[in-house]
N, C-alpha and C positions, 0 to 999 in steps of 0.2 A: 151646147156649150162648146166654145172653141178650145182647141188643144194648144197649150202654151209650148213654145219652143224652149229648149234648154237655156238659151241666151236670155229669153224674157224672164224665166224663173230666177236666173242669176241676178238680174238687176231689179227684181221686184221691190226691194226695199231702198233702192237708190233714190237720192234727192238731187234734182237737177234745177239749175237756175238758167233761164233763157232771157237774154237781153238783146232786143232788136227794135229799132225805131219804126219798123213797118208792122202795123197791126195785123195785117193778113198773114205775115210770116210767123208772128208770135202765136196766133191762133192755130195755124196749121201745125206748128211744131208741138204745141201743148196738146192738141187733140191726138196727134200721132204717138207721142210719148206716154200720155196717160192711158191710152188703149193697151199699152204694154206694161201697165201697172207701176210706172214710175211716178214719183211725187214731183210735181212741176210747179215752179213759181216763175212768172214772167213779168218783165218790166220794160218800158219803152226807152229808158235811158240808162247809161252806165252809172250816172250819179245815184239813181234810185236802186240799181242793183247792188252798188257798193254799200249803200246805207243798209240794205237788207243783210248783206254779209257781215257787217259790223255787229249786228244783233243776233245772228244765227251762225253757229259753228258746225252745222250738220250737213252742209252742202258737199256732195261728192263730185259733181261735174258742172261746169259753167259752159254754156254755148252762147257765143256773142258774135254779133255782126262787127266787121272792122270799120265800116264807114258810117259814123253816127255824128250828129251835131254835138257841139261842146266837147265832152270827153269822148275821144275816139276809142276804138277797140284795142289799139296797142297800149295806150295809157291805162285803160281799164285792166288789161292783162297784167301790166306791171303792178297795179294796185292789188289785184287778186293774189298774185304770187308773193307779194310782199307780206300780205296778211297770212297766207297759208300756202307754202310752196308745194304741198302735196295734193292740192285740189287740181284736178285735171281740167284743161280748157280746150274746147274746140272752137275754132274761129270760122266764120262764114264770110266769104269774100265774093265780090262781083267778078264776072268773067274778065280776064285780062289784067287782074290785079294780084297775080300770084306772087310777085316780088314782095309785096307787103305781107302776104300770108307766110312766106318763108321767113321773113324777119320776125314774125310773131312766134314761129316755132323755135327760132334761135333764142327767144326770150322766155321759152318754157311752155309754149302751147303744145298740146299732145299732137294735134293734126289740124288740117284745114279742109274745108269742102267748098267747092266753087258753085255759085248760082249759075244756071238752074241745076239742081241735083236730083238724082233718083232716090226715093225714100229707102229702097233696099240697101243702097250704098251707105246712106246716112245711118241706117240702123246698125250696120256692121261697124262703122267708126265709133258710134256711141257705145256699143257693147265692148269693143276693144278698149276704149278709154276707161270704162267702168271696171273691166277686168284688171287693168293696170292699177287702178285705184285700190281695188280689193287686195291685190298682191302686196302693195305698199303697206296697207294697214295690217295685213297678216304678218309681214316682216317686222313691222314696228312692235306689234303685240308679242311676237316671238322674242325679239331682243329685250323687251321689257321684262318678260318672264325670266330670261336668262340672266339679265342684270340683277333682278330681284333675288334669284336663286343664289347667285354668286356675289351678293353684296356683302358689306361688312356686317349688316344686320343678321346674316345667316351664319356668321361665325359665333357659335354659342359660347358664352362665357362672360361672367361678371367679376371674375377674380382679378386681383391686381396684376397678376402676370399676363393675363390675356388682354387686359385694358391697355397695357404698355405696347403689346404687339399690334393691336388695332390702331392705336394712336400713331405708331410709326408707319403702318401701312397707309393710312390716310395722308401722311406727309409726303410719301414718295409716289403716290398714285399718278400724279400728273407729270412726274419727272421722266426723263429718258434714261436716267442713271441705272446701271446694272444693280440687281439686288440678289443677295445670296440668302436663301432660307435654310437654316440649319436646325436640326432637331431629330429626335428618335423617329424610327419608323412608326407610322400611324398617328402622328401628331397633327396632320391636316395641312401639310405644306402645299399640296396642289390646290386645295380649296383657297388658301390664303393667296396664292399666286393668281388664281382666277379673280378673286375679289379685287386685288390691286389692278389687274387689267381692266375689269369692267367699271371700276370707279374712276379711271383716268381718261385722258383725252384720246387714247387709242381704243376706246371701248367699241367703236364701230368697225375696227379692224379685226383680223383673225387672231385666235388664241390657239397656238399649235403646241402640243405636248410631245416631248421626245424623252423616252426612257433610255438613258445612255448606257445602261447595263444590259439591255435586252438583245443587242445584236453584236456579232463579231466585228472587229475593227474594219475589215474591208467593206462590209455592207453599211456600217454606220457612217463612214465617210460619204458614200454614195447617197444615203438617206439625208444627211445633213446638207450637203453642198450640191447634190445633183450629179448627173452623169450624162455624157453624150451617148448617142446611139452607137453600139458596137464597141464601147469602151472596155467591156469585159464580157465574158460568156454569160448570156442571159440578158444583156442590155439591148433588148430588141427595139427600144424606142428611147427618146430623150426624156430625162427626168429633171425637172427644175430644182428639186431639193426642198427640204423643209424650211430652211432659212428664207428662201424666196417665197414659199407658201405663206410665211408669217410676215411678209412685207407690209408695212403700214400698221402692224399689230405687235403681238408679243410672242416670243418663242420661249417655252418653259423647258429648261434642260434639267430633268429630274435625274437623281443619282449621278451628278456631275463627276463625283470622285471616281467613278468606274471608267472614265475615258482613258484610253492608252496615251502614253507620252507623245507618240507621233501625232495623234489626233489633237492633243492639247496644243501642240505647236500651230496647227492649222486653225483651230478655234481662236487662238490668241490673235492671229493675223486678221481674222474676220472682225474681231472686236476692235482692233486698232485701226484698220483701214476701211471697214464697212463695205467690203467687197468679198464675193465668193468666186471660186473657180471650179467648174464642173470637172469631175473625174474624166480624164480623156480629152479635156478641152483647154484652150489657151486664153480665152476671153475672160476678162475680169468683169464681173457683173455686180453693180451696186445693189445693196440691200438696206432696207430701213426697218429693222425689227428690233424691238426692245428685248433684252435678254434678262430673264429671271431664272436663276438656277437654284437647285436644292440638293442637300446632301444629309445623310445621317452619319457620315464619317467625320472624324477629327481631321480636317484638311490641313490645319497647322502642323499636326504631327506628320501627316503624309508629306508635307513640304520638307520638313526636317529630315525625313527618311529618303527623300529623293523620289517619292512616288507621285508627286504632283508638283508641277512647275510653279515656282514662287511668283513669276511675272503674271501668269494666268490667274493665280489665286488673288493677287492684288487687283487685277482687272475685274474679276467677278465679285470681289468682296468690298465694293465701294460702300454699299449699304448692307449691313448684316442684321438680319432679323432672326432671333433665336426663339423657336417655339417650345414652350415648356412641356415636359412630359405630363401626363394626366395625374400622376401621383403628386406633382407639385402644384396642382390646381384642383384639389378635391372639392373646393367650394362649388365648382362647376358641374360636378357629377350629377346632382339632382336635376339641373337644367338640361343636361345632355340626355339623361334618362327620359325625361318628359318629352324632349324633342324626338328622340328615336322611337319612343312608344307611339306617339301620334303618327309619325312618318310610316312606320311599318304596319301599324293597324290599318292605315289608309291603303297602303300598297298591297297588303295581303288580304284585304277585305274582312278583317277581324274587328270585333268590338271589344278591344282590350283597353281599359280606361285608367288603371292605376297599378302601382307596384306596392306590394305588401311592405310595411315598415321594416320587418326583419330582413327582407331582400335588399332594401335600400341600405341598411346598415352593413350588410355583407359586401355590397358594392363599394361602400365608403371605406371598408377595411381592406379591400383588395388592392394589390400594387400595380396592376394593369401593365405588364411588360409590352403589350401590343397597343397601348394607349387608346385614343378615341376610336380607332378602327376596331380594336378588340371589344370595346364597350358596345359599339354598334352591332357587331356580330352576336354578342351575348343577348342583347335585347331582341334582335331579329329572331334568333332561335327560340327565345322564350315566348314571343308573340305567336310564332308558328305553332308551338306546342300547347299554348294556353287553351284550356277548355271552358273558361269563363272570362269575366271581365278583369280579373286580378292576376298579376304575375307574382307567384310565391317563390320562396327561397329554393325549393327543389327544382324549379325550372331554369335557374340561372346556370347550373352546371359549371361553376367556377372550378378551375383546375385544382385549387386547394382551398379549403375553408379558411377564412381570414379570422384571426384572433385579435381582439381588442381587450387589453387587460382591464380596462375600466368599464367595459360593457359586455358581459357574457351573453351574446345574442344567439349563439348557436343552439338550436333547439335539440333536445334529447329525443331521438326517435321513439315512437310508442313501444317498439319491441326491443329497446335498449341498443347498446353499441359496444364495440370493442375498444376500450379506452386506449390500451397500449398501441393498437394499430393506428388509431387516429393521431396519437401523439407522434408516432413514428413518421406518419405522412407529413405532419406539420414541420417536424424537425428536418426531414429530408428536403422539403421544399425551401425552407429558410437557408439551409446549407447550399443548395443549388443556386439560390439568388445571390448569396454572398460570394460564391465562386465566380459567378457571371459578372458581378459588379467589380470584383477585384482583378478581373482578367485572368483568373486561374491561379493567382498568387495566394497560396494557402495562408501565409502569415497575415496578409491583409484581410482575408476572409475571416480569419479567427478574430481579428481586432473588431471587424464590423459586428460580429456576434457577441463580443464581450467575453470570449473564452480564451484560455491559453492555447498556444499552438499545439502543445502535447494533447490537450483535450480534444481539440478540433481534429487532429490526425487520428486519434482513437475512434472518434465518431465516424469518420470516413471509412476506416477499416471495418468497423462494426457493421456499417450499412453497405459495404462492398461498393463504395462510390467509384473506386479506381476503375471498375469495369465500365462505368458510364462515361469516362472522360477520355 
């Protein structure tokens, strides 16, 4: 048994169409290719080859002579590429006709080979063309998986609040307009930004994420706009910057409210003039990147306080999409729980299939300060610790048990419980939430809890909350 080469194995499943009006050439090529385990179809005319292509979409490579009666090789090449631009084409030409072969390559042919040719050289060209075809298909498959992962279908939620978000995202996907995503931490702003990008006309371009709060001002300017070699200590080579890296695609500026005022000025100029200037450089470099930004801050309040430039805010806030907190879309919690259960069961290699009803009710009663990200973490932990196919209440490890006055779902432990301690924990947790929501203003916190300010202050003193704040 002959030993296959790596190249032969690579192309073992490839399907090749040979078109040549010389019968001896067709037979020779078919025999040579089939010995290397390629599937080969041959035809004496371009018309017959084209007819076959119209009925079969599984051809990887076309090998055609350029000089044929009726429809010539160039016309045939145009027809093949019009039908499927990803099919690779190798043209065979007579000695002294290389000008025509070069024209064919300009029209999309992968390569040409001149008669008479050596079969070893021919094999190399065929293998290279098929490898290019394989890489194209792999890239297409990868992009399809990415687009599917970050499509609007992957934004879990049927609530009215999320339906409005998805509808607005669909409307702006094909636009170049800047979008500002606002909402609490953990509501999924980056996922929404990716979905907008991959649903729009820039989907084939890059999607670049920048965390504006992650680096000091000096480094952030260099990261965003690039720098010249030697512009500062450590700049050992030129850096084009993230705006340039996002050229033709989308740049996602997360935590935009954390940008310093000097950087806000420079970002405003980029948005207005669509050019950047490297740190240490004088040249203005055009950039074509759509800007989607996100914040969990109240930028309007920051503008009033002079912490954020109003002109930049209006530039960023052309389209504002507000993502609701999870506590305002509780109808989506069962869907999200099911989604994360399947996801983490698959990723962790566990066979966890359901969540106990008591655990679901506990999740529905919880306020989720960390939003969807917190829910994902809770389910991931539960799946990790689950010893059977069901997640039960004790695996959720919610920071505080949730109380629903119309549905007393909290089970009494078999060995009893300390009621006063439990009530103390619940009261403490509610007071902390009220203080957080009211910005530390105790009068407002008392109003949220429906108690007098005097009563609220007494409860704080009793629980020694002043040491916590």
